[in-house]
N, C-alpha and C positions, 0 to 999 in steps of 0.2 A: 474442488481445489486441486492443484498440481503441486507435488513436494516433491523438489529435487534434489538430489543428492551427488557427491561426483561420480557416484557409480550407474548413473541415469536417470533418466524421467519417465515418467507412466502419464499417460493420458494428457499430453501438453496442449494447452490451452491455444485455441486458433487467434490469430491476430497478432501484432506487434505489443509490445508491453514495456511500461517505463520501467528499467531496470535501477534499482538502487542500493548501496554497498553500507553497511551496518557493521558497528561494533560497538562494544559497551565497555565499562569503567567501574570499577567500585563495586563489584558483584562480592555481597558475603553471604550469600546463600539467603537463608531466612533469619540469619541473626542480625536486626537490624541495628539493636542497640547497644549490642556488644562485641562489635565487630572492627575491623581497620579501618573502614573511612566513613563518613557521617553525609556523603552524599553519593548518587548515582550517576552515570552518566549514560544516555545512550545515543551515539552519534551518528548518523548518515548521510551520503553523499552522493550527488549524481554528477557523474563525470564518464566520460568514455576510458576504456579501459587505456588505451594509448594516452592520452592525457594525463591519467592518473600515473602510470609508469612515468612519465616526461616527470611528472612532479615530485613522483618519490626521489627519482633519480636527481634532483635539484637540491634537494633537502640532503641528502647524501654527502652530494657536492659542496655545500655549504658546511655543513658541520664536520664533514673529514674525519668521521669515528671509525675506527678497524673493526667497529661490532657488526657482526654479520646480520642481525636482525634489529632494528632501531625501534625504538619505543618513546611514547610520550615524553618520558624522563629526560632525554637526550633533549629535546626541544625546549624543557623547562629548565635545564641548566642556563644560569647567570652568563655564563660565555657565549650562549647562543640566541641571547635575547633577541637580538636583530631578525634572526629566522623565523624564530617563533612571532614575533609581530609583522613580517613579512607572509608569511605564512595564515594569518588571521584578517591581514589587512585587504583594502579595497584593490591591491593590485596581487593577492595572492591568488592562489587558483581555485580555492575551495569558496571563496567569497559570493556568496549569491547562488551557490549550487551544494548548500550543506545544511544542517539542521540536528540541535542538540534538543533532546528531551531530558531536563535535570529531575530527579526526585530527592528532595530533603527526607530521608531517611525517618527521622523521628515522627516528620507530619504524616509519612506514609502509614506509620503504626497506628497513628492515632484515626488517619481516616479510614483504615482497614479496620480498626476495633469498631468505631461506631457505625460504620457502613454496617456490619454484619449485626452487630446485637441492636441497633434501633432504626435502621434501613433506612436515616436519614442522613446524605452525607453532609449537606448544610451547617449540621451540628460540630463537625470535625475542627473547622478553622476555629469558632471562637473558642471551642474548648483548648485547640492547641496553643492559641496566644493567650489564654486568662489563665491555662493552669501554670505554667512557670512561676507567672506571678504571684499567684495564691498562694502555692503549696512548697516555693521555695525549690532551689536546685536537689537537692536529695529527695524530698518528696515528690518532686515530677520525675527524675531519674527512675524511682523504684516502680511509678503508675508506667512509664514506658517498658521497664524492663517485664512488668506483670502483664500487661498487655501484649507484649513479642512472646511470652511463655505461653498465654492463651490459645493466638494463633497458629502459632508455628505446627506443622506436622509431625515432627520427631520429638518425641517424648517416652523414655524408657523408665518413668519412675510410677507411682500409682496414677490410675487414668482420671482420677478426679481432682488431683492436686492442681493444674492449671488452673481450673475453675474456680478451687476453692482459694489459691494464693491471688488470682484478679480481684474476686469480690473482698477477700481481708483488705487488700489494699487501698480500695474506693470505699469500705466503711471507715478504716483508719482516716483516709484524707477528706471525707466529711465530715467525720468529728473533730478534726482537728481543726478545719477552716470552716466552721458553719456561717451563714449569712453571705456568703461569696457566690459570685454568679458560677465559678467553676465549678463549686462544691453543688449547686444548683442542678448543673450539669449532670455530675455524677449522680446527683439522684433517680434520672433517668437510665444512668446507664444500672443503679443495683437492682431497678423494678424487672429487669428483664434476665434474670439469671437462666430461667429455662432455656433461654436460646443460646446461652451460652453452654448449657449442659447439652442439648440436644447437637450443635455444631462439636463438642467432642465425642460425643457417642455416634455421629457419622465418621467421622475421621476414623475411630477404633473399627468400626467395620471396613472401613474403606483399606485398611493398612493390612487386610489379608489377599489384597490383590497387591500384584509388582507396584515397586516404589515408582517405577516413570507413570503410571498410570493417574497417580495424586496430582492436582493441579493445586498448587500452593498458594494462599491467599499472599503470604508475605513477601515472595520473590518479587521485584519491581521489574525484571526482566519484559516477561509476558506481555503486561498492559502496554510497557512501551513499547514494543514491535505495534501493538495493534495502534498505538496512537502517533508513532511514525507512519506506519501505514496510511493513516487517516490524512495525514497531512500531506503527504506527497500525489494523495488521488483525489485533492481538492479539485474540484471543475470537471469532475466525472472520471478521469483517467485511471488504467487500471495499472496495479503497481505490483512487480515481483520484487521481493527485497534477497539479497544475496548477503548471507551473515556468516561472521566467523562461527566455526563447529563452537558448540557448549553442550555439557554434559544435561542442561536443563530441556534442551531442543528435543525433546524425544517427541516421537511419532503421535501420540495421544496429546502430548501438548501445543504441538502444531495443530492440531486438529481442535483444540481451543481457541487457539488464534483465528484459526480460520471462520470456526462461527463465532465468534466475537466481533469478528470484521464485518462479518453477512448480516448480523444484527443491527450493525450500526449504520450500514448500505454502503460499505467500504469494497473500492474495486479492489480487491485482493487477489494478486494471479498466481500466488506461490512462494516459498521458501527455498531458497539454493544454499547449503550448507557448505563452508568452503574451508579451507584451512588460509589463515590470513595471510601469510606469506607468499601464498599463490595466487592472491589478488590485489593488485594496488590500489584499488578502490576500497577494500576493506582496510588496507593497511593505511589510508589516509583518514577513515574512519574510526581506526584505531588511534592515531595520533590525534584527532580532534576530541575523541570520548577522553582519553584523559586528559588535556589541557584541560576541557571544559569542567571536570570534576573539580581539578586542582584550583583552578579558579574561583568557581563557585564556592569549593570547600572555604578556602581563604576569605571570602566575600562573608560569608556564613558566619565565620569565627571573627569577625571584625580587626582583619587584618588584609584587607582586599589591596590588589595594585589598581589604581584607577585606571591607569593604560590599560594594563590587560583587561580588565572589566568593561570597559569601554571598547574592547575589541571584540570581546564574545557575543555581546550583546543583540547584534542583528542575526546570531545564529539562536538563540535560546526559544523555544517553541514557548506559545503562551497558555501550552496545555500541561506544561510542566506541574509537577506535583509539588509545592511548595508553601510553607507556611509561615515563615519569620517574613516578617512584613518589611523591615529595612532592606534586608539584603536583596529580596526580590525587586523592590524598587532601582536598587542599582543595578542587577541583572536586566530589568527589562525597562525600565521607566514607567511599569505598571504596579500601583501598591495594592492589587487584589490577588491574593493566593488563588491556587487553582487545587481542586478536589477531586480526584480522577473517577471516583468512583459513581459520580453523578454519569458517567457515563458507560464504564465498565460494571456488566451486571454480576455479581456475586455467585447467581446462580448455577456458573459454570464451574467453581472451584471446588468441588468435593465430585471424586470419581463417582459416575451414575452405575 
């Protein structure tokens, strides 16, 4: 596959490609349980550059802010509500030409830890939905924090501590809530500690390599890019993604994206990394990602705006990683949560 950067391209693929512009909002790296946001959004837009530039200028003309660079927050201000509704609505420039992949971060953590330890992603959704009810808010938050620590790459304390802390939490919750379905699911996790030990040992060995060579389990950007490519390549099309530059997108991690796309039979024609300000299509994706993250987070936390949620709904991808049933129903009119690890293999997550 071709990886194209602003400074040139190697082995340009033959034939025309469908070019899709992308950006994200809500990235906290691997800190999914203690970061600033509870939702990650990856947005993609299919528009010609000239059309996108006209749309960005239209937004500027309508908002009339002196800011040199516009962000989603400009559109989310109440005084610009009409501009926001126009952008998302049927008469707006991106309607029918854009897609959003949402990730509920708490569910992503559960999905990752269950997939890694049990190899059965079907267990993640029931544990997620039963766990909070059975263990209470405090117990559930402690489980999420312990799972986050277990899976994240960076840890500067004793090598065994993330594993010890996770299984202490699992055992405490099992003892405190016997007979519940959630505790029974934790019984399965308690029985596979050797898999957690092996995972941390592989991480410790891999950290002697350069950091960019490690593929983090907990960062939702990489699988979101694969899922975005899958969406736009439906029907056998080949897709090249034009993405805002990210430190996460190192050559090694782009290679992982390519391999994951190949294993799923996705027509992936490469990744172009640009500065968002230099490509109006990426600017529109940046607007949409920030808007979608805010609308989805508000809905997740019970303070959703019905009008904005309805306007976002046509953009939300059904392969989004979302566990909360109530908000998912409102965001998509579909009550079934989605577990990404059924499609993205864990095999590639630790540097070879």
